[in-house]
N, C-alpha and C positions, 0 to 999 in steps of 0.2 A: 504493500500500500504506500502511496506517496505521502510524504510528511508535509505538513503545513508550516511548521515552525511554532514559535511561542503562541499560546492561546490562553486567553483569560476569560473566565465565565462567571456570570452572576445571575442567579435564578431565584426569584422570590414571587410570592403571590401578593397582589394588591387588590383592594376592593374596587370594583367597577362593573358596570353592566356591559356584557358582550353579546346580548341577544341570545338566541337559542344556542345552547352549548356554552362555550367560553371563548375567550379572546387571548391570543398570544401576540404580544407586542415587544418591541425592543429597539436597540440601536447597535449597529455593528461598526466598529472602527477598522480601518484598513491601513496597513503599513507597507512601505517598500523600503528595504534596506534599513529597517528600524525607524524610519521617519513616518509619522502619521500623515496621511493624505487628506487633503481638503475634500476630495470627491470620493465617497464610499458607495457610489451607486453600482448596480449591476450584480450584487450578491443575491442569490436565490436562497430563501429560507423556507423549509417545508417540514411538515409533520408526517410521520409514518406510524403504522401500527394498526391501521384500519383501511378499508377500501370503499370507494364510492365511484359511480360512473361520471363521465363528463357532464357538464350542464346540458339539459335537453335542448335540442335544436340550436346549439351554440355554433356560430360560424367557425370555420377552420382557423387555427392560428397561422401566423405568417412569418416567414424569413425571407426578406427581400435581398436580391442580389444587385448591389449598386456600388460603383466605384471599385470593383474587384474586392468587395467585402460582403460578408453575410451580415444583415442587420435585422434583428439583434444577433449578436454572436453567442448568446446564451438564452435559451427559450425553455421555460417550464410548461409542460402540458400534462393532462391527465390521460392515463392509458385508455385507448379507445377513441382518441381525438385525432383529427387530421391536421396536417400542416401543408400549406401551399408555399411554393418556391417561385415567385414571379421573377423574371429576368428584366431588369431595368437598365442594363448596360447595352451599348451599341455594338455588342459582339456576343459570341456564343459562350454558354456555360454548360457544364455537365456535372450535375449534383449526384454524389454517391456517398455511401457509407459501407464500411466493412465491420461495423460493430456487431458482436455476437448477438443473435436473436433479432436483429433489425437491419440486416444487410439489404441494400437496395441500390439501384442505378437508374436514375431518371433519364439518362440519355442526354444527348446534346440538343439544345434548343436556343432560339434567337430571342432578341429583345421583343417585349410585348407578349411573350408566351409564358404560361404558368403551368406548372405540374404539381400534383398533389400526392401525398403519401399518408397512409393510415398507420398509426403506431399503436400496437397492442401489448408489447412486452415492456415491463418496467425496467428502468435503468438508463444510464447515459448513452446517448447515440452521438458519435463523432461524425460530423458532416464535412465534406470537402468538395472542391471543384476539381475535376480531372484535367482541366486546362490550366488553371491558375493556382499554383501551389501555395500562394500566400493566403488563400481563402480557407478559413476554418471556423466551424461553429459547433456548439454542443446543444443537443436537445435533451432535456431531462424529462423522461417519461415517468410520471409519478403515480402512486396508487390511489390518490384522491385529489380533491380540489383545494386542500388546505395549504396553500403556499403563497408567497409574496416575493417581490423583488425590491431591494432597498433603494430608497431615494438618495439624492446626492449627500444628504446629511446623515445617511446610514440608518434612518428610521424605517421600520416596517410594521405591518399589522396584519394578522391573520384572524378572521372572524369565523364563527360557526364551528369551532373545534369541539368534538364531543367530549363530555366529561370523562376523565380517566387518566391513566398514566401512559404517556407516549414518548417517542423519540423525536427530537427536533434536530434537523441538519442545517448547516450553512454551507453552501456550495459556491465556490468562486473559480472561474476558469484559470486564473493566474496563480492560484494556490496549489500546493502539491497534493492535497487530498481534501475531501469534504470533512467537516467536523461535526460532532454530535454531542448532545446532552440529553439526559432524561428529564422530562418535565411532568408536572401534575397539573391538570386543568380541571377547574371546578365549574359547574353550571352557573352562569351569570357572573363569573369572576374573570379577572385578567391576570395572566401569567406574564411577567416581565423577564426578558432574557437579554443579556449583554455579552457580546463577543468582541475580541480584537483579533484579527487574522492578518497574516502576512502574505503578500503577493511576491512570489519568487520566480515565477515563470515569465518568459518574455516571448517565446515562440512555441509553435506546435508542429515540429517536424513530422513528416509522414510521407508515405509513398503513394503512387497513383493507384487507381482501382485495379490494376493488373499486378500490384505488388512490386512495381519497378520504380526506379528513380524518374522524376519528371524530366522530359526532354523537349527542348525547343519551345518553352512557354511563350516566347515573343511572337510566335506564329499567329496567335489569335488575339493579340492585343489591339 
């Protein structure tokens, strides 16, 4: 398992209404090289220990291909949900993954076209473009809908968490591994969780969909 580095946790219950079930809120600090960052956005926080289906009639989630980037580069969804991959660049892309349980190849397609993939197996799915090696994203396929992504100030809130004891994870693409803590959630109560995590990764080296090194990527720019 990849290591994240120093991690500091603070978990306690405070009184507040969270609607049906309970609420999990908190703030995540992000460091790079030991220096706290002003922008702590993009960390996905999620609760596991129970399952539920995606929202009924919910539209597919989206990862846009723009400027030779996947936007967003980290996307949480619920198992059973679809993701669309529209191409907004004036050249071809080829979206694929070789992640166990979620291997797929959407083929090569041009600007203005969109392809869709259904994800049913839980776990992280690493997504790449077979033409542009700098393009990388992660789809987190989660067992339920109780997740959130941090804002720039590191704050997050997850509503409707069933009462009980669960495991809460914080996942950041630039950290070495997701972190976890056990939490207790009470009906109508708020559980406050605090993390400080370290971003140590700067790149996502990988091979193309054939398991080979990328060749001549300038051809399709």
